[in-house]
C-alpha positions as CSV (number, residue, x, y, z in Angstrom):
1,M,26.0,-8.7,-79.4
2,T,24.3,-8.9,-76.0
3,T,26.2,-10.6,-73.1
4,L,24.7,-12.4,-70.2
5,E,26.3,-9.8,-67.8
6,Q,24.5,-7.0,-69.6
7,V,21.2,-8.8,-69.4
8,E,21.7,-9.5,-65.7
9,K,22.7,-5.9,-65.0
10,L,19.6,-4.6,-66.8
11,R,17.3,-7.0,-65.0
12,A,18.7,-5.9,-61.6
13,M,18.4,-2.2,-62.5
14,A,15.0,-2.2,-64.2
15,N,13.4,-5.1,-62.4
16,V,12.2,-6.8,-65.6
17,S,12.3,-10.4,-66.8
18,Y,15.2,-12.0,-68.7
19,D,13.4,-11.9,-72.0
20,E,12.4,-8.3,-71.6
21,A,16.0,-7.3,-70.7
22,K,17.4,-9.3,-73.7
23,T,14.9,-7.8,-76.1
24,A,15.6,-4.2,-74.9
25,L,19.4,-4.7,-75.2
26,D,19.0,-6.2,-78.6
27,M,16.9,-3.3,-79.7
28,S,19.5,-0.8,-78.4
29,N,22.6,-2.6,-79.7
30,G,23.8,-3.5,-76.2
31,D,23.7,0.1,-74.8
32,L,22.3,-0.1,-71.2
33,L,21.1,3.5,-71.2
34,D,19.2,3.1,-74.5
35,A,17.8,-0.2,-73.2
36,I,16.4,1.5,-70.1
37,I,14.9,4.3,-72.2
38,Y,13.3,1.6,-74.5
39,L,11.8,-0.1,-71.4
40,E,10.5,3.2,-70.1
41,K,8.8,3.9,-73.5
42,Q,7.2,0.4,-73.3
43,G,5.9,1.2,-69.8
44,K,7.8,-1.6,-68.2
45,V,10.0,0.7,-66.1
46,N,8.8,3.7,-64.2
47,T,10.4,7.0,-65.2
48,P,12.2,8.9,-62.4
49,P,10.0,11.5,-60.7
50,G,10.4,15.1,-61.6
51,G,11.8,14.4,-65.0
52,G,15.2,13.5,-63.5
53,Y,17.7,11.0,-64.7
54,Y,18.4,7.4,-64.0
55,S,21.6,6.4,-62.4
56,S,22.7,2.8,-61.8
57,E,25.7,3.8,-59.7
58,K,25.6,3.8,-56.0
59,T,27.2,6.9,-54.5
60,A,28.5,7.2,-50.9
61,E,27.6,10.0,-48.6
62,P,30.2,12.8,-48.9
63,N,30.7,13.1,-45.2
64,V,30.7,9.4,-44.2
65,G,33.6,8.9,-41.7
66,T,34.3,12.6,-41.3
67,S,33.0,15.1,-38.8
68,N,30.6,17.8,-39.8
69,T,33.1,20.5,-39.2
70,K,35.6,18.9,-41.6
71,H,32.9,18.5,-44.2
72,W,31.8,22.1,-43.7
73,E,35.4,23.4,-44.1
74,K,35.8,21.4,-47.3
75,Q,32.5,22.8,-48.7
76,T,33.4,26.4,-47.8
77,K,36.8,26.7,-49.3
78,S,37.2,30.0,-51.0
79,G,39.4,31.1,-53.9
80,N,41.7,33.1,-51.7
81,G,44.6,30.7,-51.1
82,G,42.4,27.9,-49.8
83,E,41.3,29.6,-46.6
84,T,38.2,28.2,-45.0
85,F,35.2,30.1,-43.7
86,T,36.2,29.2,-40.2
87,S,39.7,30.6,-40.5
88,M,38.4,33.8,-42.1
89,M,36.0,34.3,-39.2
90,K,38.8,33.7,-36.7
91,K,40.9,36.4,-38.5
92,L,37.9,38.8,-38.5
93,G,37.4,38.1,-34.7
94,K,41.1,38.8,-34.0
95,F,41.0,42.0,-36.0
96,L,37.8,43.2,-34.2
97,M,39.3,42.4,-30.8
98,K,42.5,44.4,-31.7
99,M,40.4,47.4,-32.7
100,I,38.3,47.2,-29.5
101,R,41.5,47.1,-27.4
102,K,42.9,50.0,-29.3
103,G,39.6,51.9,-29.0
104,N,39.6,51.3,-25.2
105,A,43.1,52.7,-24.9
106,Y,42.1,56.1,-26.3
107,Y,39.5,58.5,-24.9
108,F,37.2,61.1,-26.4
109,E,37.1,64.1,-24.1
110,V,34.6,66.9,-23.9
111,L,36.1,70.1,-22.5
112,K,34.7,73.4,-21.4
113,G,37.6,75.8,-21.2
114,E,40.4,73.8,-19.6
115,E,38.1,71.6,-17.5
116,I,37.2,68.1,-18.7
117,K,33.5,67.7,-18.5
118,A,33.3,64.1,-19.9
119,S,35.7,61.4,-21.0
120,F,34.9,58.0,-22.4
121,P,36.6,55.4,-24.6
122,V,36.6,55.8,-28.3
123,T,34.9,52.4,-28.6
124,A,31.9,53.8,-26.8
125,L,31.9,56.8,-29.2
126,V,31.9,54.4,-32.2
127,V,29.1,52.3,-30.8
128,L,27.0,55.5,-30.1
129,L,27.7,56.8,-33.6
130,L,26.6,53.4,-35.1
131,F,23.4,53.2,-33.2
132,A,22.5,56.8,-32.5
133,F,24.1,58.7,-35.3
134,W,21.2,61.2,-35.7
135,I,21.4,62.1,-32.0
136,I,25.1,62.2,-31.3
137,V,26.3,64.2,-34.3
138,P,23.8,67.1,-33.7
139,L,24.7,67.1,-30.0
140,I,28.4,67.4,-30.9
141,I,27.7,70.3,-33.3
142,V,25.4,72.1,-30.9
143,G,28.0,71.6,-28.2
144,L,30.5,73.6,-30.3
145,F,28.2,76.6,-30.3
146,F,27.9,76.4,-26.5
147,G,31.7,76.6,-26.1
148,F,32.5,72.9,-25.8
149,R,35.7,71.5,-27.4
150,Y,36.5,67.9,-28.2
151,R,39.8,66.0,-28.3
152,F,41.2,62.5,-28.4
153,N,43.6,61.6,-25.7
154,G,45.5,58.4,-24.8
155,S,48.8,57.2,-23.3
156,D,50.6,57.1,-26.7
157,F,48.3,59.3,-28.8
158,L,50.6,61.2,-31.2
159,E,48.0,62.3,-33.8
160,K,47.9,66.1,-33.4
161,T,46.2,66.7,-36.7
162,V,42.9,65.2,-35.5
163,N,42.9,67.4,-32.4
164,D,44.0,70.4,-34.5
165,A,41.1,69.8,-36.9
166,M,38.7,69.6,-34.0
167,N,40.1,72.8,-32.5
168,S,39.7,74.6,-35.8
169,A,36.1,73.4,-36.0
170,A,35.5,74.7,-32.5
171,D,37.1,78.0,-33.5
172,A,34.9,78.2,-36.6
173,A,31.8,77.6,-34.6
174,L,32.9,80.3,-32.1
175,N,33.5,82.8,-34.9
176,L,30.2,82.0,-36.5
177,K,28.5,82.6,-33.1
178,K,30.3,85.9,-32.7
179,S,29.4,87.1,-36.2
180,I,25.7,86.2,-35.6
181,N,25.7,88.0,-32.3
182,S,27.4,91.1,-33.8
183,K,24.8,91.3,-36.5
184,D,22.1,91.3,-33.9
185,N,23.6,94.2,-32.0
């Protein structure tokens, strides 16, 4: 049975006459969706563009009454404990600043004998390695054959294993140089 409310609702949605709306609802046993489809097949209602769907509900904008930042944070929630993209970026920034401070507290030194020929922060070494890897690494290796040694130094630098490894690499380069020179003689 078709009610007056259903007919009025269909008339408002489909922009058809009372008789057309009542006929469509009677043909579809009171189902609004089927009535709209019936009217579309009859050519009395335009189908949605792009093969989409028809919706009679009005929806509100998702960010009405909220700032764009709050909307962005709601949209970017991740699965790791509800952290937002903004908070993860802040954590990354804090971590990077901590590493830069630590890198500026320690120095990479180039030695010839006991004399320091060059000294610069580890941060600078990392940046050089990132952007000029194919230049810096060969220079360091060639420097070993010319008698240069390298070490890390800082106010509270306690890692002797890194410097020991660098000394053994310098000794290996020196031994290789001596063995090559002895073969030439």
